[in-house]
N, C-alpha and C positions, 0 to 999 in steps of 0.2 A: 503494500500500500504506500502510495507517495504521501509525503507531507503537506501540511495545509500549505506552507509557504510555496511548494513545488506547483500545486494546482493554481494558487492564486497569482503566481508569474505566468502560467500558461494562460491562464483566463485573460490576464491583462493584455497579453500578446495577441491573443484570439480578437480581443474587442477592438484593438489599436488596428489589426488587419481588416476588420469589418468595417469600420468608420473611415479608414484612408479609402477602402475601395468605393465606399459610399461618395466620400467627397471627390474623388478622381473621375467617378462615373458622373458626377454633376458638373464637373467642369468640362469634360469631353461633351456632355450633352449640350451645355451652354456654347462651347465653341460652335457644335455642328449648327445650332439653332440661329446664333449669329451669322454665320457663313450662307445660309439658306434664306436670311430676311429680304433679299431681293426679288425672290421669286415667290410670287404671292400664295400660289396653291401650296407649293412644297413647305413654305415656311408655317402655314396654317396648319398643315399636317404634321409637320414636326414638333411644333409647339405642343399640340395636344397629346401626341402620342408621349413625347418626353415628360409632358406633366404625369400623364398617367402611370408612366414607368418610373418616375422620379418618386411618386406617393407609394407605388408598390415597394420599390427598393427602401424607401424609408420605413414602411412596416415591417419588412423582411429583417431589416437592420435592428429594429428596436426589439423583433420577437427573437432574435439570436442572441442580444446583448440580454435580454432576460433570461434566457435559459442559461446563459453561462453564469448569469448572478445567482441562480437558483442551485446549479452546480457547486459554485465556491461556498454558497451557504450551506449546502449539505456535507460538504467537506469540513467546514469550521464546526459544524455541529458534532460531527463524527469525532473532531479532534478534543473539544471542550467536553464531549460525552453527553452532551444535551441531545436526547433522542425524542 
């Protein structure tokens, strides 16, 4: 069984990866949207599509972060003996 500190470090790294990917994806979507702004139909489609994808990505990132929080909380309880 790994120690609580190891689990906490791994969870922190996973959270960083999740939110770094979320920010990177948002920046890429903003660049693409800005690039297509002069083409009316494509611009409207990309804005709506990326808005929907952004909402879905945010929900997924929050859910993954919450799952990691539950994992580290369970490890903390195991270490402290709180069952």
